[in-house]
C-alpha positions, 0 to 999 in steps of 0.5 A: 544485460536485459534492458541490452536486450530489449533494446535489441529486440526493437522492431525499430531498430534498423532505422535507429541505427540509419537515423544515428549514422546520418542525422549527427554528422549532417547537421556538425558539417552544417554548422562548420560550413556556416561559421567555420573559415576551413569548412572542409578541414573540420569536417574531415576531422567531423566524420573521422570522429564519426567513424571511431564511434561508429565502429567501437559501437559495431564492434561491440554490438557483434560481440554480445548479440548472441547473448540475447535469446532473440534472432537477430534481423538479418537485414541489420546485421548486414547493415552493421557489417558494411557501416563497420567496413567503411568505418574500418576504412576511414579510421585507417586513411585518417591514421595514415593522414595523421602520422604525416602531422607527426614532427620529427623533432620536439626542442627547445628555443635553445637547441630550435636557434642551435638547429636552425645555424645547423642548418644554415652553415652544413654542406648539403648533398645532391645525390642522382638517384636512378629507380630502377638502377638502386643506384645513387651518385652524388655530383661534387659541387664546389661552393652552395650559399645559403639564402635561408630566413628564418622564424623569429622564436621569440613568436614562441612566448606570443602564441601560447608556448609552443608552435611547430615550424614546417620546413622544406628545403629547395636548392638553386643553380648559382649560374648557368655554367652550373645549371649545364654541368648539372645537366652534362653529370646526370646524362653521363651517368643515365648513359653509363648505367644503360637507364633507357629512360632520362627521365627515370630518375630523382634528383634528391638534396638533403642536409644530414643530422646532427648529434649536438650537446646542448647542456651539460648533462643534454644531448640532441639530434638533429633530424636530416632533412631532404628536397623531396618531402616536408619535415615539421618540428615542434617548439616549445618555450622552456620555461612555460612547456606545455605539458598536456601537448608533451604528452598527448605527442608521445602518446598519440601513435597509440590511440591511432592504432587503436580507432581513435584516430578523430581526436589526434587529428582536431589537436594536429588540426590547431597546431597547423594553425600555429604553424610557421613556413620556412624554406631553407633555400640553398645555391650551388656553384662551381669553380672548376671548368670539368669533372670526371666521375667513377661509378662502383656496382649496382649496390655500391656508393658512386664516387665524383672525382674533379679533374683540372684539364689546363687549357692553352693558355694556362699551359707554360710556355715550351723552351722552343717557344721562347724569344731568343734573338739571333745575335743575342750574347751565348753563354760565356765560357770558361775562360771568359768566366774565369779571371786571373789574380788581380785581373778580372776578365770582360768582354762584350757580347758578341754574336752567335758564331763570332769568334771569341779572342783574349788578348794575350796577358802575360801574368796569366798562366791560363790558355785556349788550345788552338782549335780545341774548345776544352779549357786546360787549367795548367794548375790542376794538370801539373804542369806550367802553360806559356801564352806566346804570340806565336800559334805553337805552344810550349809545354814544360813540366811544372816544378815539382813540389814537396808535401809535407 
């Protein structure tokens, strides 16, 4: 402790602190500018690592200088306070930046293949989000076609046993009719909810996540991906799994909290050099000509339902528009359609309004009464009708039959 107090009592302590704060990071940045292919990225790593060391050094100084009997220089205290605040800001910014580089999922090659199949076959969901109304409306698109070229997973064995895949979801419309439908739906939703600014909305497309069973006792969860952000997936070879990297990915958040974000940023920079970009391309189309939607309250989930409207050419023809000729044969009467026993009645087709006459037949027991269109069946009425050449009809009762 005495040696520590002697160092603090040095008259040139302030100058020494300024040199330590400026010279080492400056020399390292100059070396990186001449040797590295990406000097800006690695220069930021040097600055963050220096900020971590400086912050902890000033924290230790302010916790221990009270134990020394001599009074500390006020200029050194003020300088140390300013440098500690600046280092804290750099550490916080680096920790937030590192959080963006954390992979959302860790998968083996087998799990990654199943995840790519899931992205290829799953139907996306396109939603209109109104920023001020807290409302999301789904657009009912009929067909989604996948045009994605997924990376080759055999590259994992060639780059050291692990790699990072950066996924970006992109959507397009298949034709102009689909694009017009999407634009008209957005306009209807904005008008229905009374949004004053027609541009105050977001169109987000997402592929939902899924939990599947990969092995007999192993389950994995596939993350959901969205168009408004990038997603990182860490893929490793199960046979040659890098244990240090796996341990680092599990504990890196602790180092961020403890103001050790510099080493975390350095590891993520090395992992980004082995990353592969993958653009998940989906194209949408519609089949139905028109749609209608129903919206619930501001905190609910509106739904859009399809309504099919037939055009004039698709409607079935009405009975009045059928092409019926004037001289088409009328439907047969009961008398014409009924045949006598052993004597079929055949009549030629006649025009509408033409009288239908039946030649008298002695063997037929059914006649049509003159002046009426009703046909009488004598067998059913219990009387016997006889035809004659005169206009009068003779009706006589039929003999009664005895039924046992």
